[in-house]
MIVOVO-205597 format. One record per residue (C-alpha): residue in one letter; x, y, z. Coordinates in steps of 0.02 Angstrom, whole numbers, plus 50000, padded with zeros to 5 digits. Layout:
BEGIN
AXYZ;...
This chain:
BEGIN
X493014999950114;X493974989749982;X493144983449832;X493334967049727;X493274963549551;X492764946549472;X493854939849330;X492974940549164;X493504928749020;X493824936348850;X492274927348777;X491264938748897;X491894954148831;X490514963648745;X491434976048628;X492264972048468;X493474984748411;X493454985748218;X493665004748186;X494435020948248;X493355028948369;X492545012748448;X493315016648623;X492395034048616;X490775026148566;X490835013648692;X491125025148834;X489815036748774;X488605021148797;X489145015748967;X489355033749044;X487625035449112;X487885019149210;X489615024949274;X488815041649333;X487385033849411;X488595025549539;X489795040349567;X489005049249714;X488735032649812;X490625027449794;X491115045549839;X489985045649999;X490615029450062;X492455029850015;X492225014649917;X493145008449757;X492115009749591;X492274990849575;X490684988549487;X491245001449355;X492894992149328;X491724976649292;X490874986649160;X492484992349085;X493084973749072;X491424968849007;X491464983048869;X493144978648817;X493914995148859;X495324988048955;X496104982048784;X495704997948687;X497435003648697;X498224987748638;X498674987248450;X497364980048333;X498704968348262;X498864959748426;X496854958348467;X496584975048549;X495664990648497;X497174999848416;X496645016448492;X497995029448488;X498335042148631;X497145055348562;X495695043048554;X496185036448731;X496235054148793;X494485057248724;X493895041148796;X494535046548985;X493825064348952;X492105058548920;X492265045449070;X492665060149177;X491155068849146;X490175052849221;X491405048449359;X493045056949396;X493695043449502;X493395029849377;X494205039349243;X495775044249350;X496015026249411;X495765019649229;X496885032749166;X498365023149258;X497915006549176;X497685015249003;X499405023649004;X500175007549064;X499484999348917;X499865014548793;X501685014548840;X502164997548781;X501004998948634;X501895014748579;X503605005348594;X502954990848498;X502275000248359;X503645015148352;X505175006848419;X504854989148352;X505154982948535;X504544964548532;X504924961048705;X503264970348759;X502164958948649;X501834945348773;X501114957448900;X500084966748770;X499334949448718;X499014944648895;X497974960648931;X496914955748781;X496774936448831;X496584938649019;X495854955949027;X497194961149140;X497184976849244;X498914985949255;X499294997949394;X500515012049406;X501635015549561;X502235031249467;X501645042849610;X502775033849740;X504145030249619;X504455042049484;X506285046349441;X506955043349620;X506255026349638;X505595018649809;X505815002649893;X507234990049918;X507784976949803;X509074964649876;X510004953949754;X509944935949786;X510344919849680;X509304920549515;X508454937749554;X507954949549690;X506894951549850;X505834965749851;X505084975249994;X504214991749981;X502665001350011;X501835010049856;X500725023549895;X499345031149786;X499205015949683;X497455019049605;X496385004549554;X497314992949678;X495794983649729;X495484978149547;X497364976549492;X498264961349418;X500024968149392;X500824982549476;X502104989949358;X503394996849475;X505184996249532;X506364996149674;X508095002649723;X509624991449728;X511494994249750;X512644989149613;X514434990649582;X514155006449476;X513065014649617;X511205015849661;X510045008949536;X508195005749507;X507554988949436;X505824989249355;X504694974849357;X502844968449360;X502244963049537;X500794950349532;X499504957649638;X498854940849687;X500484934749765;X500354931549947;X501914944049972;X500804958549902;X499424966050003;X498334980949983;X498094992050140;X496595001750164;X497325019850168;X496395029550046;X495265041450141;X495425057650052;X494775074950008;X494245070349834;X494415056649707;X493665045149845;X493235030249733;X494875028049645;X495535014849777;X497185023249774;X497735013249934;X499495009249979;X500264991849909;X501364984050024;X502694971649956;X503574960950083;X505104949150022;X504334945749845;X505544936949729;X505704943349567;X506814932149445;X508174940549341;X507134936949185;X505724947749265;X506754963249270;X506284973849111;X507544987649149;X508914993149257;X509335011649268;X510325024349374;X509165031649514;X508745049549521;X509115053549339;X508005054149184;X508095038349072;X507405037648891;X506025025848953;X505465039549073;X505465051548933;X504295040348846;X503255037848997;X503135056149029;X502615059948852;X501265046348838;X500515045849003;X500175064149048;X498975067548899;X497975053948964;X497965057549147;X497555076849125;X496185071948998;X495235066449150;X495485084649247;X494915092149078;X493335082249081;X492985086249264;X493205104749233;X491965103349074;X490695094049180;X490805107049320;X490545120649193;X488875111749128;X488235109549302;X488625127949346;X487775134849184;X486285123749231;X486155130449392;X486505148649350;X485085149149220;X483685144449354;X484165163049418;X483945180649344;X485535185249262;X486605198249354;X488105208249284;X489255199049410;X488535181749353;X488945185649168;X490645191149229;X490965174549322;X490255165249174;X491395172849048;X492985171449159;X492475152749182;X492315149348998;X493995157848964;X494885147949096;X494105131349013;X494625137348846;X496375139148910;X496295121348987;X495675113848821;X496995122348709;X498305116148833;X497785098948830;X497675099448639;X499445104648642;X499945090348752;X499155078148632;X500055086248488;X501745084048576;X501315066148596;X500875063848412;X502655069348356;X503095053048416;X504815059648468;X505095057048660;X506515067848726;X507075080148858;X506205093448754;X504535083648745;X504505081148929;X504665099948943;X503265103848826;X502215090048914;X502475096749092;X502135114649032;X500555108748971;X500135097749118;X500375113649220;X499215125449114;X497895111349113;X497975109749300;X497965128449340;X496525132349218;X495525117149253;X495585120749441;X495165139649405;X493615133949302;X492995124349441;X493215137449565;X492325149749462;X490925136449418;X490595134749604;X490485153649636;X489415155549484;X488185142049546;X488045151049716;X487385142249872;X486595128749753;X488315122049723;X488705118549896;X487375105149908;X487985087149866;X486555082549772;X487055094849634;X488735086049600;X489685102649590;X490625101149757;X491235084149714;X491975091049551;X492775104849664;X493595092249775;X494115079549633;X494955093249537;X496125097749676;X497075080949641;X497765089049476;X499045097949589;X499875083349638;X500515072449489;X502295075349437;X503035087349394;X502245098249522;X502315116949514;X504085119149583;X505095105649485;X504125108849332;X504605128549339;X506445122449371;X506445110849228;X505765123149102;X506975136149170;X508475124449153;X507875121048977;X507685139448934;X509465143649001;X510295128248916;X510685119849077;X510625100949118;X508935093849160;X509315074949192;X509185076949382;X507765089049388;X506185080249437;
C-alpha cells in the first residue's frame, strides 16, 4: 500500500534550529508518536506517511542544512544521534529518513569543507520547500544502473531504481544512469523530479522487515535531463572522489539506525527477562547480549570519528566499511541474543521484539557487503589497488 505525503509550507514548520543538539531534542519529543504508529505500518506493509508529515512539521528535514543557509546546522554526529533515537521508536521511519538525511549531509559537507557553491541552491531549496531527497544508492552504487541516451541539449533516461526508501514521499531522486562516451562507459549523476510524468513508483516493497520504509522501485521512462542538470560525469565501475565523500558521510548515519534497533531490542528483552526468575543461562545470554551491543556502539563511534577527520579517501572508505561490518555483525547478534533471552514472550508481535529481529536483518544488505568489504580491506592491507573493488 503506497502512502502519500501532503506538502507543507516553510511557515508551517514547527521547529526553530538555534543551537547544537536541537535535532536530538526534537526527535525525543516526537518519538512517542512515531512509536505509536510503527506496528500498524509494519503489519499492513504501509509507508510511514504520517511520520514523514511529522518530520516535515518538526523541521527535521532541514536539520543537516548549514545554519547559514537557513537549516539546523547539525553535523554528522548529531544527525546520527537523531537517527539512533528515532530507530528506538520506529526502525522503518529512521531507515527511510537516513536516506534523506545523508543526501542532505553530503552537499552540506561539500559546501562547508570544500567551499563548493554549486550545491547551495539545492540546500536552500530543501529549507524553502521542505524537499525530501531520495537515494538510489542500493541500485546504483559504483557500477551505476539505467541508461542515459545522449540527445540534443541533454539526455533521455530510462531506468528502474530498486530499494528507493521513502519513495512515496520523495521530491527529488538523487541518482545516475550509464552512458557511452568517446572515452568509454560513464555514469552521469542528476536529480530526477519525482512528480514528473516519466517517473513512477511501483508497489514492490513487500519484505521480511523494514516494511514501512516504502522502499519501492522507481521506474524512469524517457525522462529528459538537460546538460545543465548533470552534476557529475564519472567512469563507470570505479571509485570516484565524490563516492569517497558519499561513503564516508552516509554510513555513520545509516548504521546509527541499526544501532538504535539493537539498543531497543536489548531494552525490550531486559524488560521481559525481569518478569521471570533469573537463571544461570539467562545471565549468560544477558551478558553476551550486553557485550555484543557494546561492540556495536564502539564500532559506530569509530565510524563517526572517521567522518570527523573530514578527509574522505580510499583509506577513510576502508575504515568506514570495517566499522559498518562490525556494527552490522554485532547489532544482529545483539538482537538474536535479545530474542533468546526474552524466551517465548519475544515471539509475540505485541511485544515488539520480533519486529526488531526482522528489521535488523536489513543491516546485511547495504554496501559494502561482507565479501566486497573483506576484499577491499585485504587489498588495502596488502597495498593493492582498490579502485574497482565495490
